[in-house]
C-alpha positions as CSV (number, residue, x, y, z in Angstrom):
1,M,97.1,-7.1,135.8
2,L,94.1,-5.8,137.7
3,T,92.0,-3.3,135.9
4,L,91.4,0.0,137.6
5,Q,87.7,-1.0,138.1
6,A,88.8,-4.2,139.8
7,M,91.1,-2.2,142.1
8,K,88.4,0.3,143.0
9,A,86.2,-2.6,143.9
10,L,88.7,-3.7,146.5
11,L,88.5,-0.3,148.1
12,E,84.8,0.0,148.4
13,P,83.5,0.2,152.0
14,P,84.1,-1.6,154.3
15,L,87.8,-1.0,153.7
16,K,89.5,-4.3,154.4
17,L,91.5,-7.0,152.8
18,R,89.5,-9.6,150.8
19,P,89.4,-12.5,151.3
20,N,90.1,-13.0,155.0
21,G,92.9,-15.5,154.3
22,P,95.8,-13.2,155.4
23,A,94.7,-13.3,159.1
24,M,96.7,-16.5,159.7
25,Y,99.6,-15.2,157.7
26,F,99.7,-12.1,159.8
27,G,99.9,-14.2,162.9
28,S,102.7,-16.2,161.5
29,V,104.6,-13.0,160.6
30,A,104.2,-11.9,164.2
31,I,105.6,-15.2,165.6
32,F,108.5,-15.0,163.1
33,L,109.4,-11.5,164.2
34,A,109.3,-12.6,167.9
35,L,111.7,-15.5,167.1
36,A,113.9,-13.1,165.2
37,T,114.1,-10.8,168.2
38,A,114.9,-13.7,170.5
39,L,117.7,-14.8,168.2
40,I,119.1,-11.2,168.2
41,L,119.1,-11.3,172.0
42,E,120.7,-14.7,172.1
43,F,123.5,-13.9,169.6
44,S,124.3,-10.5,171.0
45,G,125.7,-12.5,173.9
46,G,125.4,-9.7,176.3
47,R,127.6,-7.4,174.2
48,L,124.7,-5.1,173.6
49,P,122.7,-4.1,176.7
50,V,118.9,-4.2,176.3
51,D,118.4,-0.5,176.6
52,R,116.7,2.2,174.6
53,H,119.3,2.0,171.8
54,F,118.8,-1.8,171.4
55,V,115.0,-1.6,171.4
56,A,114.9,1.2,168.8
57,A,117.3,-0.7,166.5
58,T,115.4,-4.0,166.9
59,L,112.0,-2.3,166.2
60,C,113.4,-0.7,163.0
61,L,114.9,-3.9,161.8
62,N,111.7,-5.9,162.6
63,G,109.7,-3.2,160.8
64,F,111.6,-3.6,157.6
65,L,111.4,-7.3,157.9
66,A,107.6,-7.1,158.5
67,V,107.3,-5.0,155.3
68,L,109.0,-7.8,153.3
69,L,107.0,-10.6,154.8
70,L,103.6,-8.8,154.4
71,L,104.2,-7.7,150.8
72,A,105.0,-11.3,150.0
73,H,101.3,-12.2,150.5
74,R,99.3,-11.9,147.3
75,D,96.2,-10.3,148.9
76,V,98.4,-7.7,150.6
77,Q,100.1,-6.9,147.3
78,T,96.8,-6.6,145.6
79,W,95.3,-4.3,148.3
80,V,98.4,-2.0,148.4
81,T,98.5,-1.9,144.6
82,A,94.8,-1.0,144.5
83,R,95.2,1.9,147.0
84,V,98.2,3.3,145.1
85,A,96.2,3.1,141.8
86,W,93.2,4.7,143.4
87,N,95.2,7.7,144.7
88,G,99.0,8.2,144.0
89,R,99.3,10.0,147.4
90,N,99.0,6.7,149.1
91,A,102.5,5.8,147.8
92,W,103.9,8.7,149.7
93,L,102.2,7.5,152.9
94,F,104.0,4.2,152.6
95,L,107.3,5.9,152.0
96,L,106.7,8.2,154.9
97,S,106.3,5.2,157.2
98,V,109.7,4.0,156.0
99,L,111.3,7.3,157.0
100,L,109.5,7.2,160.3
101,L,111.0,3.8,161.0
102,Y,114.4,5.3,160.4
103,L,113.7,8.3,162.6
104,A,112.7,5.9,165.4
105,Y,116.0,4.1,165.0
106,A,118.1,7.3,164.7
107,L,116.5,9.2,167.6
108,G,116.3,6.1,169.8
109,T,120.0,5.3,169.3
110,D,121.1,9.0,169.5
111,S,122.7,8.6,166.0
112,F,120.6,11.1,164.0
113,R,122.6,13.2,161.7
114,A,121.2,15.6,159.1
115,L,123.3,14.5,156.1
116,P,122.7,10.7,156.4
117,F,118.9,11.4,156.9
118,L,118.8,13.5,153.7
119,K,120.7,10.8,151.9
120,L,118.2,8.2,153.1
121,A,115.2,10.5,152.2
122,A,116.6,10.9,148.6
123,Y,117.1,7.1,148.4
124,V,113.5,6.4,149.4
125,L,111.6,9.2,147.7
126,L,113.4,9.9,144.3
127,P,112.7,6.4,142.8
128,A,109.0,6.8,143.6
129,A,108.9,10.3,142.0
130,L,110.4,8.8,138.8
131,F,107.7,6.1,138.7
132,L,104.9,8.5,139.2
133,T,105.9,10.3,136.0
134,I,104.8,7.2,134.0
135,R,101.3,7.9,132.8
136,Q,100.5,4.7,131.1
137,P,102.5,1.8,132.7
138,E,103.8,-0.7,130.1
139,Q,105.3,-4.1,130.7
140,R,108.4,-3.3,128.6
141,L,111.5,-1.7,130.0
142,L,111.4,2.2,130.1
143,W,114.0,4.7,130.9
144,Q,112.4,5.4,134.3
145,D,112.9,1.7,135.1
146,V,116.6,1.8,134.3
147,L,117.1,4.9,136.5
148,V,115.1,3.3,139.4
149,I,117.1,0.1,139.2
150,L,120.3,2.0,139.3
151,A,119.1,4.3,142.1
152,L,118.2,1.3,144.3
153,W,121.2,-0.8,143.4
154,L,124.3,1.4,143.1
155,P,124.2,3.2,146.5
156,L,124.2,-0.2,148.3
157,D,126.7,-1.9,145.9
158,F,129.2,1.0,146.5
159,R,128.4,1.2,150.2
160,W,127.3,4.8,150.0
161,M,124.5,4.2,152.6
162,R,126.7,2.7,155.3
163,D,126.9,5.9,157.4
164,V,123.1,6.1,157.6
165,W,123.1,3.4,160.3
166,G,125.6,4.6,162.9
167,W,124.7,2.4,165.9
168,P,126.3,0.2,166.9
169,R,129.4,1.2,165.0
170,H,127.7,0.8,161.7
171,S,127.4,-3.0,162.2
172,L,123.8,-3.1,161.3
173,A,124.3,-1.2,158.0
174,Y,124.3,-4.2,155.7
175,S,121.3,-5.8,157.3
176,M,119.2,-2.6,157.4
177,N,120.1,-1.5,153.9
178,S,119.3,-5.0,152.4
179,L,115.9,-5.1,154.1
180,L,115.1,-1.5,153.2
181,A,116.1,-1.9,149.6
182,T,114.2,-5.1,149.1
183,G,111.0,-3.6,150.7
184,L,111.3,-0.5,148.5
185,A,111.9,-2.6,145.3
186,V,108.8,-4.7,145.9
187,F,106.6,-1.7,146.7
188,L,107.9,0.4,143.8
189,F,107.9,-2.3,141.1
190,V,105.0,-4.5,142.1
191,C,102.6,-2.0,143.8
192,V,103.5,1.4,142.0
193,R,104.9,0.3,138.7
194,R,102.6,-2.7,138.6
195,L,105.2,-5.0,136.9
196,E,103.7,-8.4,136.3
197,D,105.4,-11.8,136.9
198,V,107.9,-10.6,139.5
199,G,107.2,-13.7,141.4
200,Y,107.6,-12.2,144.9
201,R,105.2,-14.5,146.8
202,C,105.1,-16.5,150.0
203,H,103.1,-19.4,148.5
204,F,105.4,-22.4,148.4
205,Q,104.9,-25.2,145.8
206,K,106.6,-28.6,145.5
207,L,107.8,-27.5,142.0
208,D,109.8,-24.7,143.7
209,A,111.8,-27.2,145.8
210,W,112.2,-29.6,142.9
211,I,113.4,-27.1,140.4
212,G,115.6,-25.4,143.0
213,I,117.4,-28.5,144.2
214,R,117.8,-29.8,140.7
215,N,119.5,-26.7,139.5
216,F,121.8,-26.8,142.5
217,L,122.7,-30.4,141.8
218,L,123.5,-29.4,138.2
219,F,125.5,-26.3,139.1
220,A,127.6,-27.7,141.9
221,P,129.5,-30.4,139.9
222,L,130.3,-27.6,137.4
223,A,131.2,-24.8,139.8
224,I,133.2,-26.6,142.4
225,P,135.9,-28.0,140.1
226,I,136.2,-24.6,138.4
227,G,136.5,-22.9,141.8
228,L,139.1,-25.4,143.0
229,L,141.2,-25.5,139.8
230,T,141.3,-21.7,139.5
231,G,142.2,-21.3,143.2
232,F,139.1,-19.2,143.9
233,I,137.9,-21.6,146.6
234,A,139.6,-24.3,148.7
235,I,138.1,-27.0,150.9
236,S,137.8,-25.8,154.5
237,S,139.7,-27.8,157.1
238,R,136.9,-27.1,159.6
239,P,133.4,-27.4,158.2
240,A,130.7,-25.4,159.9
241,A,128.5,-27.1,162.5
242,A,125.0,-28.0,161.5
243,W,123.4,-25.4,163.8
244,N,125.7,-22.6,162.5
245,L,125.0,-23.7,158.9
246,L,121.3,-23.5,159.5
247,L,121.4,-20.0,161.0
248,S,123.8,-18.9,158.2
249,A,121.4,-20.1,155.6
250,A,118.6,-18.1,157.2
251,G,120.7,-14.9,157.2
252,I,121.8,-15.6,153.6
253,F,118.3,-16.1,152.4
254,F,116.8,-12.9,153.8
255,L,119.8,-10.5,153.5
256,I,121.6,-11.7,150.3
257,V,119.4,-14.0,148.3
258,I,116.0,-12.3,148.4
259,P,117.4,-8.9,147.5
260,E,119.6,-10.2,144.7
261,E,117.0,-12.6,143.2
262,L,114.3,-9.8,143.3
263,L,116.6,-7.4,141.5
264,F,118.3,-9.7,139.0
265,R,115.6,-12.2,138.2
266,G,112.2,-10.7,139.3
267,I,113.0,-7.3,137.9
268,I,115.9,-7.3,135.3
269,Q,115.4,-10.7,133.7
270,N,111.6,-10.2,133.8
271,F,111.9,-6.8,132.1
272,L,114.3,-8.2,129.5
273,E,112.1,-11.1,128.7
274,K,109.1,-8.8,128.1
275,T,111.2,-6.3,126.1
276,L,113.4,-8.6,124.0
277,R,110.7,-11.3,123.6
278,R,113.6,-13.9,123.8
279,P,113.9,-15.7,127.1
280,A,117.3,-17.2,126.3
281,A,118.8,-13.8,125.4
282,A,117.3,-12.3,128.6
283,L,118.8,-15.1,130.7
284,V,122.3,-14.6,129.2
285,V,122.2,-10.8,129.5
286,T,120.9,-10.9,133.1
287,S,123.6,-13.5,134.0
288,L,126.3,-11.3,132.5
289,I,125.1,-8.3,134.6
290,F,124.9,-10.6,137.6
291,G,128.5,-11.7,137.1
292,A,129.7,-8.1,136.6
293,A,127.9,-7.0,139.8
294,H,130.3,-9.3,141.7
295,L,133.5,-7.8,140.4
296,N,133.7,-5.3,143.2
297,N,133.1,-7.8,146.0
298,G,136.8,-8.2,146.7
299,P,139.8,-5.9,147.1
300,R,140.1,-5.9,143.3
301,P,138.1,-7.2,140.3
302,D,138.4,-11.0,140.0
303,W,137.6,-12.7,136.7
304,R,137.0,-16.0,138.6
305,Y,134.3,-14.4,140.7
306,F,132.7,-13.0,137.5
307,L,132.8,-16.4,135.8
308,L,131.3,-18.3,138.6
309,A,128.6,-15.7,139.3
310,F,127.8,-15.7,135.6
311,L,127.4,-19.4,135.6
312,A,125.4,-19.3,138.8
313,G,123.1,-16.7,137.2
314,L,122.3,-19.1,134.4
315,F,121.0,-21.7,136.8
316,Y,119.2,-19.1,139.0
317,G,117.6,-17.6,136.0
318,N,116.6,-21.0,134.6
319,A,114.9,-21.8,137.9
320,Y,113.0,-18.4,137.8
321,H,112.0,-18.9,134.2
322,R,110.7,-22.5,134.9
323,T,108.6,-21.6,137.9
324,G,107.7,-17.9,137.3
325,G,108.6,-17.2,141.0
326,L,111.5,-16.2,143.1
327,L,111.4,-19.1,145.6
328,A,113.0,-21.6,143.3
329,P,116.0,-19.4,142.3
330,A,116.2,-18.4,146.0
331,I,116.6,-22.1,147.0
332,V,119.4,-22.6,144.5
333,H,121.1,-19.4,145.5
334,T,120.8,-20.1,149.3
335,L,122.2,-23.7,148.8
336,V,125.2,-22.4,146.8
337,D,126.1,-19.6,149.3
338,T,125.5,-21.9,152.3
339,V,127.7,-24.7,151.0
340,W,130.4,-22.2,150.0
341,R,130.5,-20.6,153.4
342,G,130.1,-23.9,155.3
343,F,132.6,-26.1,153.5
344,F,134.9,-23.9,151.5
345,R,137.0,-20.8,152.0
């Protein structure tokens, strides 16, 4: 962890990111957002006119996505963390920018309502207020951490935030909430709480791919027979086309995998390893929590879903423990969900 003196050094005039490496990354983020916007236009298929509503919603979605991508850069993380450590008020400036993005969406789409806005404001501000009560940040799990985890997780898991995103017909609610929650979690736990070893980074290593693919190849021969024998899955008569599979994988990665891996591996498993001092126990407990979190994904709790999610959690957690980053478990998780959606039903 950076010392306060080292953080202060980053903020000495002139106020800029050091080193200058992020410049190329910023350009790549801009290109990625442009491509994302082009895909939104393509797949809206003319169903949504490119008017003020569309522009406001797209700008808000791209704003949340930009936060995720920028915070994935190590230098940006360090700089933001330093600013928050220097003056806690800077945390509120970041959170205010999140609320301004929502206001741009709500006013631009004529969907602003007082109660949903207050609900979102509480979702954004209360976890930060809890963390700012911690005087001496420790790496072990504290009661504030438990409350913040629940405050970020449960409102989305029980779909309490769906009415915040009213246009068009709440169809953007899942995407907006996933991106918002992930950005908040990274900012709060990495930059405000200063939790180490979260592993949220953009730097790709060959080890990430190797560990990720290996864990997938170990999990698939175990999970597929269990899923077929229990009737939880069945082989699809019409496998997805390659192009649709690729686009589905991209959506799964950003909207499902990154939020879940950040929460369950980067935060919960990470905290448990530091608190219990027993990586194997932390892995099993986290996987049990991960399995239980999938019990409400259907019309009724399904023990088969719990079992398969628990087993998957063991492999995702192993990939995280082996690499110390979220990319390897994200690769396993994306492959599992993509194969499931593309070849099974």
